[in-house]
N, C-alpha and C positions, 0 to 999 in steps of 0.2 A: 279049856273053854268047852262048855257043853256043845254037843253036836248041833242042836237046834239053834243055838245062838250063832254058830259059825255059818249055818245055812242062811239065817236071817241077814247077817252082815253081808254075805256074798250077794244075796238077792238085792239088798239096798244099793250096793256098789254098782251092780249091773244096771239097775234102774236109773241111777244117776248118770252113768256113762251113756245110756241110750238117750236120755233127755238132753244131754249135752250135744250129742251127735245130731239130734233132730232140730235143736233150736239155734245152733251156732250159725252165723251168717258167713257164707262163703264169698270170698272176693272173686268176682268173675275174672277169668283170664282174658287178657287183652290179646287180640289177634295180632300176629306179627305184621309189621308194616311192610307193605310191598316195596321192593327195591325201586320200582318205577315211581311209586308215589313219594318215596323218600327224596327223589331228585327234585330240586327246585325248578319251577317253570322258568324257561329262559325269558329274559326281559324283552318286551316288544321293541322293535327298532324305533328310534326317535324319528318322527316324521318331520320333514322340513317345514318351517313356518310358511304359511300361505294365506293369501287374502282372496283375490279374484284371479282366475286364470282364463285366458282366451286362447283357444286353439283355432287356427285359421288355415285355409287351403291355398294361400298365396294370392298374388295379383290384387284384385279389388278387395278380396277378403282380408288381406294384410292391411290395406288402407283403412278398411272399416274397423279393424281391431285397434288401430292407432287412434281413430276417432273416438271409440268407446273408452280407451285408456285415458285420453285427454279430458273427456267429459266427466269421467268418474273422479279424476284427480281434482277437477274444478268443483264438482258437487260436494266432495268430502274434504276440501281444503288440504289435499295431500295425505289425509289420514288413512286412506285405503290404498294399498299397493295393488296394481294390476299388472300381472305377468303375461307377456305375449309369447306364444309358442307356435311354430309351424307344425302342421300335421305330419310333415315328413319326419319329424323327430318324435312321433307319438310313442314309440317303444321306450325311448329314453325318458320321456315325460311320465309315462305310466309307472315306470320302475322307480324313478326319483321320488314321486309323490305317492307311492304305494296305492295306486288307484283302486285295486280290487282287494286290498288288505288293510284298510284304514280303520282307525279307532274313532275318527270324527269325519264329518262330511267335507268334501272338497267342492268349492263353488267354481263351475266352469261354464264359459260361454263358447259354443261351437259356431264358427262362422264358415260356411261351406258353400261353394258354388256348384251349379249344375251345368254341364256342358252338353255336347252333342249326344244324342241317343240316351238321354236321361242318366248320364254317367257322371261320377265325380271327377274333378281334375286329377292329374297324376299325383300332385302333392298331397291330396286328401286320402289317397289309397290306403296307407298304413293304418290310419285311424278308422276309416269306414269299414275296411275288411275285418279289423279286430272285433268291432261291435257286432258285425253281421254273422260271426261264427255261431253255429247252432249248438255247439257243445257247451256254451256258457250256462251256468246255473241260472234259473229264473230270478233269483234274488241277489245276483252277483253285485249289483250296485246299490242295494238297499242300505240306507244309512251311511253310504259312502259318497254318493254323488248328488249334488244339487245343481241343476243345469238349466240352460236356455239355448235355443238354436236359432240362428239367423241364416236364411237362405238367400243366395244371390243368383238370380236367374237371368235369362235373356230370351224373351219370347220370339225374337227374330230367328231363333234356331228351331222353332217348332215346325214340323212338317204340316200339321193341321193348323192352318192360319185362321180357322174359324173361331178359335179360342186363344186369345193373346193377352192374358193377364198374368200378374205375378204368381197367382196360384196355379197356373198351368205350366210353369217352367222351373219349379223348385222341388223336383221329385227327390233329389238326394237329401236335401234338408228335411223333407217330410218323413222319409224313411228313417233317417237317423233319429229324429225327434221321437218317433213311435218306438223305435228299437230301444232307446235309452229308458223310456218309461217301462217297456216290457221287461227290462232287466232289473227293475226296482229303483231306478233313478227318480228323483223328485224334481219336477219341473217348477221353477220359481217364476217363470215368465212365459207367456204364450209365444209360439214360434213366430218369427218375423220372415216376410217374403218380399223380395224386391225384384224389379224388372228393369234390366239395362235399356230396353227399348224405349222406356218412358223416363229415362234419366234417374232411375233408382230413387224416385221421389218418396218411397216408403222408408228409406234408410234413416234419415235424421229423426223422424218421429219415433221409430222403434228404439233407436239408441237412447233417446231422451227418456222414454218410458222404462227401458231396462235399467238405466242408471238410477232413475228415481227409486226403483224397487231395490237395487243393491245398496243405495245410500241410506236406507231407512235405519 
């Protein structure tokens, strides 16, 4: 074959190879999957079924929780279950119902007394101290807790007898109500405050109003 023909053929073959290299589509390489990503996420623990929960500080607060339970059962014809818990068992309650690690909100009514020196009764200690911790994240209860607070006070215990109303003797309930809101909890009913000196006349109307809200 003449030398010029060989050169022309070689030139044509080289051009074809170059065109192929320039125009062919490369399949992008897939990044290797991370061993961590390859692991399936562990399933969330199944949360116990719940309707309405009441945490009480004992004594009159226990009686008030039973009143609320009975009123709710009557208003809903038994369709809503109301669970009663002592605040002494708060650690067990918060673990059982995954209070700070829930996928759905928990409805809780807190009924707490205020005694001497604006302090909670002994039974309320575990619950009140837990929420008062300053190490909690500000959104700890967001989308996890829907709540209401009822305070039971006694203005007979006030040193300053110039002010003797329910609003003057329910400091524990007020602080708890504010703290739950500060941690992201959603208040479904305004705080209730009663005074033992005047026969706790505020108790029945508050329970009726709270039950009406819960029974909607």
